C-alpha positions as CSV (number, residue, x, y, z in Angstrom):
1,X,-27.7,-25.2,-23.1
2,X,-28.3,-21.6,-22.0
3,X,-29.8,-22.7,-18.6
4,X,-27.1,-25.2,-18.1
5,X,-24.4,-22.5,-18.6
6,X,-26.3,-20.2,-16.3
7,X,-26.3,-22.8,-13.5
8,X,-22.6,-23.5,-14.0
9,X,-21.9,-19.8,-13.7
10,X,-23.9,-19.6,-10.5
11,X,-22.0,-22.6,-9.0
12,X,-18.7,-20.9,-10.0
13,X,-19.7,-17.6,-8.5
14,X,-20.9,-19.3,-5.2
15,X,-17.7,-21.2,-4.9
16,X,-15.7,-18.1,-5.4
17,X,-17.8,-16.2,-2.8
18,X,-17.2,-19.2,-0.4
19,X,-13.5,-18.9,-1.1
20,X,-13.5,-15.3,-0.4
21,X,-15.5,-15.6,2.8
22,X,-13.0,-18.3,4.0
23,X,-10.1,-15.8,3.2
24,X,-11.7,-13.1,5.2
25,X,-13.1,-15.1,8.1
26,X,-10.9,-18.0,8.7
27,X,-7.5,-17.5,10.1
28,X,-5.1,-19.3,7.9
29,X,-1.7,-20.3,9.1
30,X,0.5,-17.3,9.9
31,X,3.3,-18.2,7.6
32,X,6.9,-19.1,8.4
33,X,10.3,-18.1,7.4
34,X,12.8,-20.4,5.9
35,X,15.8,-21.5,8.1
36,X,19.2,-20.3,7.1
37,X,21.2,-23.1,5.7
38,X,24.8,-23.8,5.0
39,X,26.2,-25.0,1.5
40,X,25.2,-28.7,2.3
41,X,21.6,-27.7,3.0
42,X,21.9,-28.0,6.9
43,X,20.6,-25.4,9.1
44,X,23.5,-23.0,9.9
45,X,24.7,-23.3,13.5
46,X,24.3,-19.9,15.3
47,X,22.0,-18.4,12.7
48,X,18.6,-17.1,13.5
49,X,15.3,-17.2,11.4
50,X,12.4,-16.4,13.4
51,X,8.9,-15.0,12.6
52,X,7.0,-14.0,15.8
53,X,4.3,-12.1,17.3
54,X,5.3,-9.6,20.0
55,X,3.4,-7.2,22.1
56,X,4.2,-3.6,21.3
57,X,2.0,-0.8,22.7
58,X,-0.5,-3.2,24.2
59,X,-1.0,-4.8,20.7
60,X,0.2,-8.0,19.1
61,X,2.4,-7.1,16.1
62,X,4.6,-9.1,13.9
63,X,8.4,-9.1,13.4
64,X,10.9,-11.0,11.4
65,X,14.6,-11.6,12.6
66,X,17.0,-13.2,10.1
67,X,20.9,-13.5,10.3
68,X,23.6,-15.9,9.5
69,X,25.3,-15.2,12.9
70,X,23.2,-14.2,16.0
71,X,26.3,-12.4,17.3
72,X,26.3,-10.0,14.4
73,X,24.8,-6.5,15.1
74,X,21.0,-6.0,14.8
75,X,19.6,-3.7,12.0
76,X,16.1,-2.7,12.7
77,X,14.1,-1.5,9.6
78,X,11.3,1.1,10.1
79,X,9.2,0.7,6.9
80,X,7.4,3.5,5.0
81,X,3.9,4.2,4.4
82,X,2.2,4.1,6.9
83,X,1.1,0.7,5.5
84,X,3.9,-0.1,3.1
85,X,5.6,-3.1,4.8
86,X,9.1,-4.3,4.0
87,X,8.8,-7.8,5.4
88,X,7.4,-9.5,2.2
89,X,10.3,-8.1,0.2
90,X,13.0,-9.3,2.6
91,X,13.3,-12.6,0.9
92,X,14.4,-10.9,-2.4
93,X,16.5,-8.1,-0.9
94,X,18.4,-9.1,2.2
95,X,20.6,-12.0,1.6
96,X,23.8,-10.0,1.6
97,X,22.6,-8.1,4.7
98,X,21.9,-11.3,6.6
99,X,25.5,-12.2,6.4
100,X,26.5,-9.1,8.2
101,X,23.5,-8.2,10.4
102,X,20.6,-9.8,12.3
103,X,17.9,-8.0,10.1
104,X,14.7,-7.1,11.9
105,X,11.5,-6.3,9.9
106,X,8.4,-5.1,11.7
107,X,4.9,-4.8,10.3
108,X,3.7,-1.7,12.2
109,X,0.3,-1.4,13.7
110,X,-2.2,-1.3,10.8
111,X,0.1,-2.6,8.3
112,X,0.5,-6.1,6.8
113,X,0.4,-9.0,9.4
114,X,-0.2,-6.4,12.1
115,X,-3.5,-5.3,10.5
116,X,-5.8,-7.8,11.9
117,X,-9.5,-7.9,11.7
118,X,-11.0,-5.5,14.0
119,X,-8.0,-3.3,14.2
120,X,-8.7,0.0,15.9
121,X,-7.3,2.7,13.5
122,X,-7.7,5.3,16.1
123,X,-4.5,3.9,17.7
124,X,-2.6,5.2,14.7
125,X,-1.1,8.1,16.4
126,X,2.5,9.4,15.8
127,X,3.6,9.2,19.4
128,X,2.1,5.7,19.6
129,X,4.2,4.5,16.6
130,X,7.3,6.1,18.3
131,X,6.5,4.2,21.6
132,X,6.0,0.9,19.7
133,X,9.3,1.4,17.9
134,X,11.1,2.1,21.2
135,X,9.6,-1.1,22.7
136,X,10.7,-3.0,19.7
137,X,14.3,-1.7,20.0
138,X,14.4,-2.8,23.7
139,X,12.8,-6.1,22.9
140,X,15.5,-6.9,20.3
141,X,18.2,-5.7,22.6
142,X,17.1,-8.1,25.3
143,X,16.2,-10.9,22.9
144,X,19.5,-10.9,21.1
145,X,21.6,-9.6,24.1
146,X,22.7,-6.4,22.2
147,X,23.8,-3.3,24.0
148,X,23.0,-1.2,20.9
149,X,21.3,-1.7,17.5
150,X,21.4,0.1,14.1
151,X,18.1,1.9,13.3
152,X,17.1,2.4,9.8
153,X,14.1,4.4,8.7
154,X,12.8,4.6,5.2
155,X,10.4,7.5,4.2
156,X,7.5,7.6,6.8
157,X,9.8,5.4,8.9
158,X,12.4,8.1,9.1
159,X,10.0,10.4,11.2
160,X,9.7,8.0,14.3
161,X,13.3,6.9,13.4
162,X,15.2,10.2,13.6
163,X,13.1,11.4,16.7
164,X,14.1,8.1,18.4
165,X,17.7,8.7,17.5
166,X,17.5,12.2,19.0
167,X,15.6,11.0,22.2
168,X,17.5,7.7,22.9
169,X,21.0,7.8,21.5
170,X,22.0,5.3,24.1
171,X,20.3,2.5,22.2
172,X,21.9,3.1,18.8
173,X,25.2,2.5,17.0
174,X,24.1,4.8,14.2
175,X,20.9,6.2,12.6
176,X,20.3,5.5,8.9
177,X,17.8,7.7,7.1
178,X,16.7,6.3,3.7
179,X,14.7,8.8,1.8
180,X,14.5,11.0,4.8
181,X,11.6,13.2,5.6
182,X,13.0,16.7,6.2
183,X,10.2,19.3,5.9
184,X,7.1,17.6,4.4
185,X,5.2,20.9,3.5
186,X,8.3,22.1,1.6
187,X,8.8,18.7,0.1
188,X,5.2,18.7,-1.2
189,X,5.8,22.1,-2.7
190,X,8.9,21.0,-4.4
191,X,7.1,18.0,-5.8
192,X,4.2,20.1,-7.1
193,X,6.7,22.6,-8.8
194,X,8.6,19.7,-10.4
195,X,5.4,18.1,-11.7
196,X,4.3,21.4,-13.3
197,X,7.6,21.8,-15.0
198,X,7.7,18.2,-16.1
199,X,4.1,18.3,-17.5
200,X,5.0,21.5,-19.4
201,X,8.1,19.9,-20.9
202,X,6.0,16.9,-22.0
203,X,3.2,19.0,-23.1
204,X,0.9,16.9,-20.9
205,X,-2.2,19.0,-21.0
206,X,-4.3,16.6,-19.0
207,X,-1.8,16.5,-16.0
208,X,-1.4,20.2,-16.2
209,X,-5.2,20.6,-15.9
210,X,-5.3,18.2,-13.1
211,X,-2.4,20.0,-11.2
212,X,-4.2,23.4,-11.6
213,X,-7.4,22.0,-10.4
214,X,-5.7,20.4,-7.4
215,X,-3.9,23.6,-6.6
216,X,-0.8,24.2,-4.6
217,X,-0.3,22.7,-1.1
218,X,-1.0,22.4,1.7
219,X,-3.2,19.4,1.3
220,X,-5.4,17.1,3.2
221,X,-4.6,13.4,3.1
222,X,-6.7,12.6,0.0
223,X,-5.3,15.5,-2.0
224,X,-1.8,14.4,-1.1
225,X,-2.4,10.9,-2.3
226,X,-3.5,12.4,-5.7
227,X,-0.3,14.3,-5.9
228,X,1.7,11.3,-4.8
229,X,0.2,9.1,-7.5
230,X,1.3,11.6,-10.2
231,X,4.9,11.7,-8.7
232,X,4.9,8.0,-9.0
233,X,3.6,8.1,-12.5
234,X,6.3,10.6,-13.5
235,X,9.1,8.4,-12.0
236,X,9.8,10.4,-8.8
237,X,8.7,7.8,-6.2
238,X,8.9,4.0,-6.6
239,X,11.9,2.6,-8.7
240,X,10.0,-0.5,-10.0
241,X,6.6,-0.9,-11.3
242,X,4.0,-1.8,-8.7
243,X,3.3,-5.1,-10.5
244,X,7.0,-6.1,-10.1
245,X,6.9,-5.3,-6.5
246,X,3.8,-7.3,-6.1
247,X,5.3,-10.3,-7.7
248,X,8.3,-10.2,-5.4
249,X,5.9,-9.8,-2.4
250,X,3.7,-12.7,-3.5
251,X,6.6,-15.0,-3.1
252,X,7.3,-14.1,0.6
253,X,7.2,-17.3,2.7
254,X,6.3,-15.2,5.8
255,X,3.0,-14.2,4.2
256,X,-0.1,-16.2,3.7
257,X,-3.2,-15.2,1.6
258,X,-5.0,-13.5,4.5
259,X,-1.9,-11.5,5.1
260,X,-2.0,-9.9,1.6
261,X,-5.6,-8.8,2.1
262,X,-4.4,-7.3,5.4
263,X,-1.5,-5.7,3.6
264,X,-3.8,-4.3,0.9
265,X,-6.2,-2.9,3.6
266,X,-3.3,-1.2,5.3
267,X,-1.9,0.4,2.2
268,X,-5.4,1.5,1.1
269,X,-5.9,3.2,4.6
270,X,-2.4,4.7,4.5
271,X,-1.8,7.4,7.0
272,X,-5.4,8.9,6.9
273,X,-6.1,8.3,10.6
274,X,-2.9,10.2,11.5
275,X,-4.2,13.5,10.1
276,X,-6.8,16.1,10.8
277,X,-9.2,16.4,8.0
278,X,-8.1,19.9,7.0
279,X,-4.4,19.3,6.7
280,X,-1.7,16.6,7.1
281,X,0.8,16.4,10.0
282,X,3.8,18.6,9.7
283,X,7.3,17.4,10.3
284,X,10.2,20.0,10.1
285,X,13.3,18.3,11.3
286,X,15.6,21.2,10.2
287,X,14.0,22.8,13.3
288,X,13.0,19.8,15.4
289,X,16.3,17.7,15.2
290,X,19.1,20.0,14.3
291,X,21.7,17.7,16.0
292,X,22.1,14.0,16.9
293,X,24.5,12.3,19.4
294,X,25.0,9.3,17.1
295,X,26.5,8.8,13.7
296,X,24.0,9.7,11.0
297,X,23.9,8.4,7.5
298,X,21.5,9.7,4.8
299,X,20.9,7.6,1.7
300,X,19.0,9.3,-1.0
301,X,17.9,8.8,-4.6
302,X,18.9,11.6,-6.7
303,X,15.5,11.4,-8.7
304,X,13.4,11.3,-5.5
305,X,10.5,13.7,-5.4
306,X,8.6,12.0,-2.7
307,X,11.0,13.1,-0.2
308,X,12.9,15.4,-2.4
309,X,16.7,14.9,-2.6
310,X,17.4,18.6,-2.4
311,X,15.9,19.0,1.0
312,X,17.9,15.9,2.3
313,X,21.1,17.5,1.1
314,X,20.2,20.7,2.8
315,X,19.5,18.8,6.0
316,X,22.7,17.0,5.7
317,X,24.6,20.2,5.5
318,X,23.0,21.6,8.7
319,X,22.7,18.7,11.0
320,X,25.3,18.2,13.8
321,X,26.4,14.7,14.6
322,X,29.6,12.9,15.7
323,X,29.9,11.5,12.2
324,X,27.6,12.1,9.2
325,X,27.5,10.9,5.5
326,X,25.4,11.6,2.6
327,X,25.2,8.8,0.0
328,X,23.4,9.6,-3.2
329,X,22.1,6.9,-5.6
330,X,22.3,8.4,-8.9
331,X,20.0,6.0,-10.7
332,X,17.4,5.8,-8.0
333,X,14.2,7.8,-6.8
334,X,12.4,7.0,-3.5
335,X,13.5,3.3,-3.2
336,X,17.2,2.8,-3.8
337,X,17.1,-0.7,-2.1
338,X,14.9,-1.8,-5.0
339,X,16.7,-0.1,-8.0
340,X,20.3,-0.4,-6.8
341,X,20.1,-3.3,-4.4
342,X,23.7,-4.4,-4.5
343,X,25.1,-0.9,-3.9
344,X,22.5,-0.2,-1.3
345,X,23.4,-3.3,0.8
346,X,27.1,-2.7,0.4
347,X,26.6,0.8,1.7
348,X,24.9,-0.5,4.7
349,X,27.7,-3.0,5.3
350,X,30.3,-0.2,5.0
351,X,28.4,1.8,7.6
352,X,28.7,-1.1,9.9
353,X,32.4,-1.3,9.2
354,X,32.7,2.4,10.1
355,X,30.8,2.5,13.3
356,X,30.7,-1.1,15.0
């Protein structure tokens, strides 16, 4: 009996190994996006629902375009991370937005569907991400016959986003910064101080010991990820538990099994290739981008300590723009589109009504 059980286990392990090998080494179908239908279940005339591979910066990368009317303005979403793609959440979050925009999601190089086997992570350079994003904007303008687009950056995506808004205002109706990076070194210090204060209030000796051992910033990438993990644990980052976000992502029709392995690989890599070993890149947009020539909207979670709300409020007060608004989501931290989805989407629609 023991021998039979041992053989059965070996067979199961072997089959599992073969399955995993198939996942890693066989290109499964690339997924597809569901057509947009009317109340009778027919494909809606004039709609667009396309998942496609386009060449950006000399590399094939994946984009998703969805909207109930092709004639509506395009909203391009630059996701956070690097590595934290928005595309697998689109089916859950974007239904109202698709009524008012053609929503464009892009898996950036090294992330999600754009993290293929053999990807050269040495191409993950800030100026390359900016160049890729500019090519994407121009592609969408040409593909959809748009003179201008709306550009939305979230977290890391606000870095190339706000620089493109400053460098190429001719392409944009408006810039929308969600959880805007302002001065990352000051931001990490704000987060560290908040964690120390919170751990003391909770009498959390283990976390205090961890923070004291970590020391104050600046950090290298590995140290920063340790701090960010504690920010998440204390409720200053994601507004949903990671397992809930994963369940949403696992239902994305645009993703297949191989894509989730690519997604996990990109998330695990994060932004490490962008940084020197000694210290992370430094963005200070109070100095680098003191003014924009397009309307600017900053959407911030009041409880955000990943990109601290207090710095975004400071930036909003100082930046010059033809029009600017600061919208605070009182119940949210770093991801108001997850925590207060209805209000977030309505805010974007109101921005369109003010600027289009």
